C-alpha positions as CSV (number, residue, x, y, z in Angstrom):
1,M,-21.3,31.7,2.0
2,K,-22.4,32.2,-1.6
3,N,-20.8,28.8,-2.7
4,F,-22.4,27.1,0.3
5,L,-25.9,28.2,-0.7
6,Y,-25.2,27.3,-4.3
7,I,-24.3,23.7,-3.2
8,V,-27.4,23.4,-1.0
9,L,-29.6,24.5,-3.9
10,L,-27.8,22.1,-6.3
11,A,-28.2,19.2,-3.9
12,A,-31.9,19.8,-3.7
13,L,-32.2,20.4,-7.5
14,F,-30.3,17.2,-8.4
15,S,-31.5,14.9,-5.6
16,C,-33.1,12.5,-8.1
17,N,-30.6,11.3,-10.8
18,G,-28.7,14.5,-10.0
19,Y,-25.3,13.2,-10.7
20,Q,-26.0,12.4,-14.3
21,K,-27.4,15.8,-14.8
22,I,-24.3,17.3,-13.4
23,V,-22.1,15.2,-15.7
24,K,-24.1,16.2,-18.8
25,S,-24.4,19.8,-17.8
26,N,-22.6,22.6,-19.7
27,D,-22.2,24.6,-16.5
28,I,-18.4,24.4,-15.8
29,E,-18.7,26.2,-12.5
30,L,-21.3,23.7,-11.4
31,K,-19.0,20.8,-12.3
32,Y,-16.1,22.5,-10.5
33,I,-18.0,23.0,-7.3
34,M,-19.6,19.5,-7.3
35,A,-16.3,17.8,-8.1
36,K,-14.7,19.4,-5.0
37,K,-17.8,18.5,-3.0
38,Y,-17.6,14.8,-4.0
39,Y,-13.9,14.8,-3.4
40,E,-14.2,16.2,0.1
41,E,-16.9,13.6,0.9
42,N,-14.6,10.8,-0.4
43,E,-17.0,10.0,-3.2
44,Y,-14.1,9.5,-5.6
45,F,-16.1,7.6,-8.2
46,K,-18.3,10.6,-8.7
47,A,-15.4,13.2,-8.5
48,L,-13.2,11.4,-11.1
49,P,-15.3,12.0,-14.3
50,L,-15.8,15.6,-13.4
51,L,-12.2,16.3,-12.6
52,D,-11.0,14.5,-15.7
53,E,-13.1,16.8,-17.8
54,L,-12.1,19.9,-15.8
55,H,-8.4,18.9,-16.3
56,T,-8.9,19.6,-20.0
57,L,-11.2,22.6,-19.7
58,F,-9.1,24.4,-17.1
59,K,-5.7,23.8,-18.7
60,G,-3.8,27.0,-18.7
61,T,-6.1,28.7,-16.2
62,K,-5.6,29.6,-12.5
63,K,-7.7,26.6,-11.5
64,A,-5.7,24.0,-13.4
65,E,-3.2,23.4,-10.5
66,E,-6.0,22.8,-8.0
67,V,-7.9,20.4,-10.3
68,D,-4.7,18.4,-11.1
69,Y,-3.9,18.2,-7.4
70,L,-7.4,16.9,-6.6
71,L,-7.3,14.5,-9.7
72,A,-4.1,12.9,-8.5
73,Y,-5.5,12.3,-5.0
74,T,-8.7,11.0,-6.5
75,H,-6.9,8.2,-8.2
76,Y,-5.1,7.5,-4.9
77,G,-8.4,7.5,-3.1
78,L,-9.7,4.9,-5.6
79,G,-6.7,2.7,-4.9
80,A,-5.2,3.1,-8.4
81,N,-1.7,3.5,-6.9
82,M,0.4,3.3,-10.1
83,L,-1.8,5.8,-11.9
84,A,-1.9,8.0,-8.8
85,S,1.9,7.8,-8.6
86,Y,2.2,8.9,-12.3
87,K,-0.3,11.8,-11.7
88,F,1.6,12.9,-8.6
89,K,4.9,12.9,-10.4
90,L,3.4,14.6,-13.5
91,F,2.0,17.4,-11.2
92,T,5.6,18.1,-9.9
93,L,6.8,18.4,-13.5
94,T,3.9,20.5,-14.7
95,Y,4.0,22.9,-11.8
96,P,7.7,23.0,-10.8
97,F,7.1,25.9,-8.4
98,S,4.0,24.6,-6.6
99,K,3.9,24.6,-2.8
100,H,2.6,21.0,-3.1
101,N,5.7,19.5,-4.9
102,E,7.4,18.0,-1.9
103,E,4.2,16.5,-0.7
104,L,3.3,15.0,-4.0
105,A,6.9,13.8,-4.7
106,Y,6.6,11.8,-1.5
107,M,3.1,10.5,-2.5
108,A,4.5,9.4,-5.8
109,A,7.1,7.2,-4.0
110,Y,4.7,6.1,-1.3
111,C,2.3,4.7,-4.0
112,Y,5.1,2.4,-5.2
113,Y,5.5,1.2,-1.6
114,L,1.8,0.4,-1.4
115,E,2.2,-1.7,-4.6
116,S,5.0,-3.8,-3.2
117,P,3.7,-7.4,-2.9
118,K,4.4,-9.8,-0.1
119,Y,7.9,-11.0,0.0
120,S,7.2,-14.4,-1.7
121,L,6.1,-12.7,-4.9
122,D,8.0,-10.9,-7.7
123,K,10.3,-8.2,-6.2
124,T,10.3,-5.8,-9.1
125,N,7.8,-3.3,-7.6
126,T,9.6,-3.6,-4.2
127,L,13.0,-2.6,-5.8
128,K,11.3,0.2,-7.7
129,A,9.7,1.5,-4.5
130,I,13.1,1.5,-2.7
131,Q,14.5,3.5,-5.6
132,E,11.6,6.0,-5.6
133,L,11.8,6.6,-1.8
134,Q,15.6,7.0,-2.0
135,T,15.2,9.5,-4.8
136,F,12.8,11.5,-2.6
137,I,15.3,11.5,0.2
138,D,18.1,12.7,-2.1
139,K,15.9,15.5,-3.4
140,Y,14.4,16.6,-0.1
141,P,17.1,15.7,2.5
142,E,15.6,18.1,5.0
143,S,12.1,17.0,4.7
144,E,10.2,15.7,7.7
145,K,9.2,12.7,5.6
146,V,12.8,11.5,5.4
147,E,12.5,9.4,8.6
148,K,9.3,7.8,7.3
149,C,11.0,7.1,4.0
150,N,13.9,5.4,5.7
151,S,11.5,3.3,7.7
152,L,9.6,2.3,4.5
153,I,12.9,1.4,2.8
154,D,13.9,-0.8,5.8
155,D,10.6,-2.6,5.5
156,L,11.0,-3.1,1.7
157,T,14.6,-4.2,2.1
158,M,13.5,-6.9,4.6
159,K,11.1,-8.1,1.9
160,V,13.8,-8.3,-0.7
161,H,16.1,-10.1,1.8
162,K,13.5,-12.7,2.6
163,K,12.7,-13.2,-1.1
164,V,16.3,-13.8,-2.2
165,Y,17.1,-16.0,0.9
166,G,14.0,-18.1,0.2
167,I,15.0,-18.7,-3.3
168,A,18.6,-19.7,-2.3
169,K,17.4,-21.9,0.5
170,L,15.1,-23.7,-1.8
171,Y,18.1,-25.3,-3.5
172,Y,19.3,-26.5,-0.1
173,D,15.9,-27.9,0.7
174,I,15.7,-29.9,-2.5
175,E,19.3,-31.1,-1.8
176,D,20.8,-29.4,-4.9
177,Y,23.8,-28.5,-2.7
178,N,26.1,-27.3,-5.5
179,A,23.4,-24.7,-6.6
180,A,22.6,-23.9,-2.9
181,I,26.2,-23.0,-2.2
182,T,26.4,-20.7,-5.2
183,A,23.0,-19.1,-4.5
184,L,23.7,-18.6,-0.8
185,N,27.1,-17.0,-1.5
186,N,25.4,-14.7,-4.0
187,V,22.9,-13.6,-1.3
188,I,25.8,-12.6,1.0
189,T,27.6,-10.8,-1.8
190,D,24.7,-9.0,-3.2
191,Y,23.0,-8.2,0.2
192,P,25.8,-7.7,2.7
193,T,23.4,-6.1,5.3
194,I,21.1,-9.1,5.4
195,D,20.1,-9.9,9.0
196,N,20.5,-13.7,9.0
197,Q,24.1,-14.0,7.8
198,S,25.0,-16.6,10.5
199,E,22.2,-18.9,9.3
200,I,23.2,-18.5,5.7
201,Q,26.9,-19.2,6.5
202,F,25.9,-22.3,8.4
203,L,23.8,-23.6,5.4
204,I,26.8,-23.0,3.2
205,L,29.0,-25.0,5.6
206,D,26.4,-27.8,5.8
207,A,25.8,-27.8,2.0
208,N,29.6,-28.0,1.4
209,Y,29.9,-31.0,3.7
210,K,26.9,-32.9,2.2
211,L,28.1,-32.1,-1.3
212,A,31.6,-33.4,-0.4
213,I,30.5,-36.7,1.2
214,N,28.4,-37.5,-1.9
215,S,31.0,-36.6,-4.4
216,V,33.1,-38.8,-6.6
217,S,36.7,-39.4,-5.4
218,I,38.3,-36.9,-7.7
219,K,36.2,-34.0,-6.2
220,K,36.0,-35.1,-2.6
221,I,39.3,-33.7,-1.3
222,E,38.6,-30.2,-2.8
223,R,35.0,-30.2,-1.4
224,L,36.1,-31.4,2.1
225,N,38.7,-28.5,2.1
226,N,35.9,-26.1,1.1
227,T,33.9,-27.4,4.1
228,I,36.8,-26.9,6.4
229,A,37.2,-23.3,5.1
230,S,33.5,-22.6,5.5
231,Y,33.7,-23.9,9.1
232,R,36.7,-21.6,10.0
233,Y,34.8,-18.6,8.6
234,F,31.7,-19.5,10.5
235,A,33.5,-20.1,13.8
236,K,35.5,-17.0,13.5
237,N,32.6,-14.6,12.6
238,F,29.8,-16.2,14.7
239,P,31.4,-17.6,17.8
240,E,28.2,-17.2,19.9
241,D,25.9,-18.8,17.4
242,N,23.7,-21.6,18.8
243,R,24.7,-23.7,15.7
244,L,28.4,-23.7,16.6
245,K,28.3,-27.2,18.3
246,E,26.7,-28.7,15.1
247,A,29.3,-26.8,13.0
248,N,32.1,-28.3,15.2
249,N,30.7,-31.8,14.5
250,I,30.7,-31.1,10.8
251,Y,34.3,-29.9,11.0
252,E,35.5,-32.9,12.9
253,K,33.8,-35.3,10.5
254,S,35.3,-33.5,7.6
255,I,38.8,-33.7,9.1
256,K,38.3,-37.5,9.7
257,Q,37.0,-38.0,6.1
258,L,39.9,-36.0,4.7
259,E,42.5,-38.0,6.7
260,K,40.9,-41.3,5.8
261,F,40.6,-40.4,2.1
262,Q,44.2,-39.2,1.9
263,Q,45.5,-42.4,3.6
């Protein structure tokens, strides 16, 4: 009740240019109360300078943990996700026995998730977000946040898969079939859980055939045999795929080309 009355009086006293008076004031208790008030009202731009100052002034005191907690969330509220992540993680290191540590460890990882760009852009932050979320799961395997973390990891993994597939398919689209075969095979090797494996394997088959028929004689037999091997793998592993008929046509043409060339 006392604090409530204090806030009411302060609000009236500083109604005109009040914020600057608070910032310049030497009353630490005033700054502490008003910083929390601004924070609770989501006025993070006003809370931040006060909390930054209080972080230094309250270091080593009983109020330091609360101020640092509010400061980390203030950066988060302002959308400064990387700085917020750093502050969340720093809090867990500074206060290793805090009741907030599991919560803030999750928030540190979640901020990386928020910084993950759309799949067509650089995947560095996306991979880092996956790593941070997995670290949280490993540290707090019983946390109620584990299910959410796994869902976020699935979302991020999908972004990575779309990114690497898009890069590999670009070689196919520009008809650099030799590079396409290498890149698409690398996608399968590096990301064995990628969803569109049948599509990738069909592109490898088709790229092998197109590379073969446009090759010089000395390389044609080897590349036709690679096409046939690609077909057999595709037909065996994806017998229900809607591209199987087209794959069969490629196989038959490859056999005819090979027989003709060998004769």
